[in-house]
C-alpha positions in Angstrom: 21.6 -22.2 -73.2 19.0 -23.6 -75.6 15.4 -22.4 -75.6 14.0 -25.7 -74.3 16.2 -25.4 -71.1 15.3 -21.8 -70.6 11.6 -22.7 -70.8 12.1 -25.5 -68.3 13.8 -23.2 -65.9 11.2 -20.6 -66.2 8.5 -23.2 -65.6 10.3 -24.4 -62.5 10.6 -20.9 -61.2 6.9 -20.3 -61.9 6.0 -23.5 -60.0 8.2 -22.4 -57.1 6.3 -19.1 -56.9 3.0 -20.9 -57.0 4.1 -23.3 -54.2 5.1 -20.3 -52.1 1.9 -18.6 -52.7 -0.1 -21.7 -51.8 0.9 -21.6 -48.1 -2.2 -21.0 -46.0 -1.9 -17.9 -43.8 -2.7 -18.2 -40.1 -2.6 -15.3 -37.6 -2.1 -16.3 -33.9 -2.9 -13.7 -31.2 -0.9 -14.3 -28.0 -2.3 -13.6 -24.6 0.8 -11.6 -23.5 4.1 -10.2 -24.7 6.8 -12.2 -26.4 8.3 -14.5 -23.8 9.0 -18.2 -23.2 5.4 -18.7 -22.2 4.8 -18.9 -25.9 8.0 -20.5 -26.9 6.4 -23.5 -28.7 4.9 -21.2 -31.4 8.1 -19.2 -32.0 10.1 -22.5 -32.1 7.6 -24.0 -34.6 8.0 -20.9 -36.8 11.8 -20.7 -36.5 12.4 -24.4 -37.1 10.2 -24.5 -40.1 7.5 -26.8 -38.6 4.8 -24.4 -39.8 6.3 -24.1 -43.3 6.5 -28.0 -43.4 2.7 -27.9 -43.0 2.4 -25.3 -45.8 1.5 -22.6 -43.3 2.5 -19.0 -43.2 2.0 -18.1 -39.6 2.0 -14.6 -38.2 2.4 -14.4 -34.4 1.0 -11.3 -32.8 2.3 -10.4 -29.3 -0.3 -9.4 -26.7 -0.1 -6.7 -24.0 -2.0 -5.1 -21.1 -4.4 -3.4 -23.5 -5.0 -6.4 -25.8 -7.8 -8.8 -25.1 -7.5 -11.8 -27.4 -11.3 -12.5 -27.6 -11.8 -9.0 -28.9 -9.1 -9.5 -31.4 -10.5 -12.7 -32.9 -14.1 -11.3 -33.0 -12.7 -8.2 -34.8 -11.1 -10.5 -37.4 -7.6 -9.7 -36.3 -6.7 -13.4 -35.7 -7.6 -16.9 -36.7 -6.7 -18.5 -33.4 -5.9 -17.1 -30.0 -4.1 -18.2 -26.8 -6.3 -17.6 -23.8 -7.0 -18.9 -20.4 -10.1 -21.0 -20.1 -11.8 -18.8 -17.5 -11.5 -15.8 -19.8 -12.7 -17.8 -22.8 -15.7 -19.3 -21.0 -16.7 -15.9 -19.5 -16.4 -14.4 -23.0 -18.4 -17.3 -24.4 -21.3 -16.6 -21.9 -21.2 -13.0 -23.1 -21.8 -14.1 -26.7 -18.3 -14.8 -28.1 -18.4 -18.3 -29.5 -14.9 -19.4 -28.5 -14.1 -23.1 -28.8 -11.0 -24.8 -27.4 -9.3 -26.8 -30.1 -6.1 -27.8 -28.2 -4.6 -27.5 -24.7 -0.8 -27.5 -24.8 -0.7 -26.5 -21.1 -1.6 -29.3 -18.7 -0.9 -27.6 -15.4 -1.6 -24.1 -13.9 1.2 -21.8 -13.1 -0.9 -19.3 -11.1 0.0 -18.5 -7.5 -0.7 -16.0 -4.8 2.7 -14.9 -3.3 2.7 -13.3 0.1 5.2 -11.7 2.4 5.9 -13.8 5.5 6.0 -10.6 7.6 2.3 -10.1 6.8 1.5 -12.9 9.2 -0.1 -15.1 6.5 0.7 -18.8 6.8 -2.5 -20.3 5.3 -5.5 -19.1 3.3 -7.3 -18.7 6.6 -5.1 -15.7 7.3 -6.2 -13.8 4.1 -9.1 -12.2 6.1 -8.6 -8.5 6.5 -5.6 -8.5 4.1 -4.9 -6.7 0.9 -4.4 -9.0 -2.1 -3.1 -7.9 -5.5 -5.2 -9.3 -8.3 -4.8 -9.1 -12.1 -8.0 -8.3 -14.1 -8.7 -8.3 -17.8 -10.0 -11.9 -17.4 -7.3 -13.1 -15.1 -9.3 -12.4 -12.0 -11.8 -15.2 -12.4 -9.9 -18.0 -10.7 -9.1 -15.7 -7.8 -12.8 -14.7 -7.3 -13.8 -18.3 -7.4 -11.2 -19.2 -4.8 -12.3 -16.4 -2.5 -15.9 -17.5 -2.8 -14.8 -21.1 -1.9 -13.1 -19.6 1.2 -16.2 -17.6 2.1 -14.3 -14.3 1.8 -16.0 -11.1 0.6 -13.9 -9.3 -2.0 -15.3 -5.9 -1.1 -13.0 -5.5 2.0 -13.9 -5.3 5.6 -12.8 -7.4 8.6 -14.5 -10.5 7.2 -13.3 -10.1 3.7 -10.2 -9.1 1.7 -9.3 -5.9 0.0 -8.6 -6.4 -3.7 -5.9 -4.2 -5.1 -6.2 -4.0 -8.9 -2.6 -5.1 -9.7 -0.8 -3.9 -12.7 1.3 -6.4 -14.6 4.2 -6.0 -12.2 5.0 -6.9 -8.6 5.4 -3.4 -7.2 2.6 -3.7 -4.6 4.4 -6.4 -2.7 7.8 -4.7 -2.9 6.3 -1.4 -1.7 4.1 -3.1 0.9 0.9 -1.8 -0.7 -0.3 -5.4 -0.7 0.3 -8.4 1.6 0.1 -10.8 -1.4 0.2 -10.4 -5.2 -0.7 -12.5 -8.1 2.3 -14.3 -9.7 3.0 -17.0 -12.2 5.5 -19.8 -11.4 7.5 -18.8 -14.4 7.5 -15.0 -14.2 6.4 -12.6 -11.5 7.6 -14.9 -8.6 11.1 -14.6 -9.9 10.7 -10.8 -10.4 10.1 -10.6 -6.6 13.2 -12.6 -5.8 15.3 -10.6 -8.3 14.0 -7.4 -6.6 15.6 -8.5 -3.4 13.0 -10.5 -1.4 14.4 -14.0 -0.9 12.3 -17.1 -1.2 12.5 -17.8 2.6 10.7 -14.5 3.2 7.8 -15.5 1.0 4.8 -17.8 1.3 3.4 -19.2 -1.9 -0.1 -20.6 -2.5 -0.4 -22.4 -5.8 -3.9 -22.5 -7.3 -3.2 -26.1 -8.3 -2.6 -27.1 -4.7 -5.7 -25.2 -3.5 -8.0 -27.2 -5.8 -9.1 -24.1 -7.7 -6.7 -24.3 -10.7 -8.2 -23.6 -14.1 -6.8 -24.3 -17.5 -4.4 -21.8 -19.0 -3.0 -21.0 -22.4 -5.3 -23.1 -24.6 -5.9 -22.5 -28.3 -9.3 -21.1 -29.2 -11.1 -20.4 -32.5 -14.6 -19.1 -33.3 -17.1 -21.9 -33.5 -18.6 -20.7 -36.8 -15.2 -21.4 -38.5 -15.3 -25.0 -37.4 -18.1 -25.6 -39.8 -15.6 -25.1 -42.7 -13.7 -28.4 -43.4 -10.9 -26.4 -45.0 -10.5 -24.3 -41.8 -10.5 -27.4 -39.6 -7.8 -29.0 -41.8 -5.7 -25.8 -41.6 -6.0 -25.7 -37.8 -5.1 -29.3 -37.6 -1.9 -28.6 -39.4 -1.3 -25.6 -37.2 -1.9 -27.5 -34.0 0.3 -30.4 -35.2 3.2 -28.1 -35.9 2.7 -26.1 -32.7 2.8 -29.2 -30.5 6.0 -30.2 -32.4 7.3 -26.8 -31.4 6.5 -27.4 -27.7 8.1 -30.8 -27.8 11.2 -29.3 -29.3 11.2 -26.6 -26.6 11.1 -29.2 -23.8 14.0 -31.1 -25.4 16.1 -27.9 -26.2 15.1 -25.4 -23.5 18.1 -23.1 -24.0 17.7 -23.0 -27.8 14.0 -22.3 -27.4 14.7 -19.4 -25.0 17.2 -18.0 -27.5 14.6 -18.2 -30.2 12.2 -16.2 -28.0 14.8 -13.6 -27.4 15.4 -13.3 -31.1 11.7 -12.6 -31.6 11.4 -10.0 -28.8 11.1 -6.8 -30.8 10.9 -4.8 -27.5 14.3 -5.9 -26.3 12.9 -6.0 -22.8 13.6 -9.7 -22.1 16.9 -11.0 -20.7 18.6 -14.3 -21.3 18.6 -15.2 -17.6 14.9 -14.6 -17.2 13.8 -16.3 -20.4 15.9 -19.4 -19.8 14.5 -19.7 -16.2 11.0 -19.1 -17.6 11.5 -21.8 -20.2 12.4 -24.3 -17.5 9.2 -23.5 -15.6 7.0 -23.4 -18.7 8.2 -26.9 -19.7 6.8 -28.2 -16.4 3.4 -26.9 -17.3 3.3 -28.3 -20.8 4.6 -31.8 -19.7 2.1 -34.7 -19.9 -0.4 -32.7 -22.0 -1.2 -35.8 -24.2 -0.1 -34.0 -27.3 -2.2 -31.0 -26.6 -5.5 -33.0 -26.3 -7.8 -31.4 -23.7 -8.6 -33.8 -20.9 -12.4 -33.5 -20.3 -11.8 -33.9 -16.5 -9.6 -30.8 -16.6 -12.3 -28.9 -18.4 -15.0 -30.1 -15.9 -12.8 -29.0 -13.0 -12.4 -25.6 -14.5 -16.1 -25.2 -15.1 -17.0 -26.3 -11.6 -14.5 -23.8 -10.2 -16.0 -21.0 -12.2 -19.5 -21.9 -11.2 -18.5 -21.9 -7.6 -18.6 -18.1 -7.3 -21.4 -17.9 -4.8 -23.8 -15.0 -5.5 -21.6 -13.8 -8.3 -20.2 -16.8 -10.2 -17.9 -16.3 -13.1 -20.3 -18.2 -15.3 -23.9 -18.8 -14.5 -24.4 -22.2 -16.2 -22.4 -25.0 -17.7 -21.3 -24.1 -21.3 -22.2 -26.3 -24.2 -19.9 -26.8 -27.2 -17.0 -25.0 -25.6 -14.4 -27.5 -26.7 -13.8 -30.0 -29.5 -11.4 -32.8 -30.2 -12.1 -32.6 -33.9 -9.1 -30.6 -34.7 -6.6 -32.3 -32.4 -7.8 -35.8 -33.6 -7.2 -34.7 -37.2 -3.8 -33.4 -36.2 -2.8 -36.7 -34.6 -3.8 -38.8 -37.6 
């Protein structure tokens, strides 16, 4: 092999290393553990959609002790997945979270009740014990109860709130008449535990007019002043939406990719495939992840409707932007 060819090969190898090093790093903090709820991001990584955009993406699972707003403020993530009520509540407390994309169009949140509790409509909640998630997930519930005129401190004219862990034990053990569930997760855990659907009554927040936006992508507002960051996020969003589109077209493969990334080994094929089917309903018709201002306004009005103790005290300003998604779509 002559010296000229050796030099050319060495140069090519060096250029390859430079190209690999040129990939921009992005750290995404999920709202919860690895599951099909976040399939679009895992699919985008597995199928090379991020690398096609010259991105090196690290996906960090969440958990019961992980609050995404705290992670991003602490510098542990560039972008987070969070529910809008949590993000807006954090924003009012001084965390400048800005929604840059909204892959989820519909809400999957429900209150699932035992029929033998005598509950047939929200009017029957009075005097009952209701399981509620906290850590930012309680805000839509509190707004709903305010709309119904029900005190959440208990008593005959109110409801008793049971601080629900991230499981459905309270309804299985009859500690609560109703528990918080998602269409794609805890509802099926109840059924799998032996309570059939015909023995349950379900109230979807979407149907009750108190649904709020879930699983949006948020960054810190100060970073949006950096054109390079906006460009990087546009590439990230574009690849992520491609991942979600792929997941809707290939649900079983997407569920399998999630399972491959579940380091805990806690997820099952049956549950993840079923979850993927339900998640795909929530991400459908999302206009490529572009937040609908009407959805934002509905969420804000729901959160402001908290009576004497609203989730937020005033309409936020600058809480969302189309700058990133518009750049991603061009």
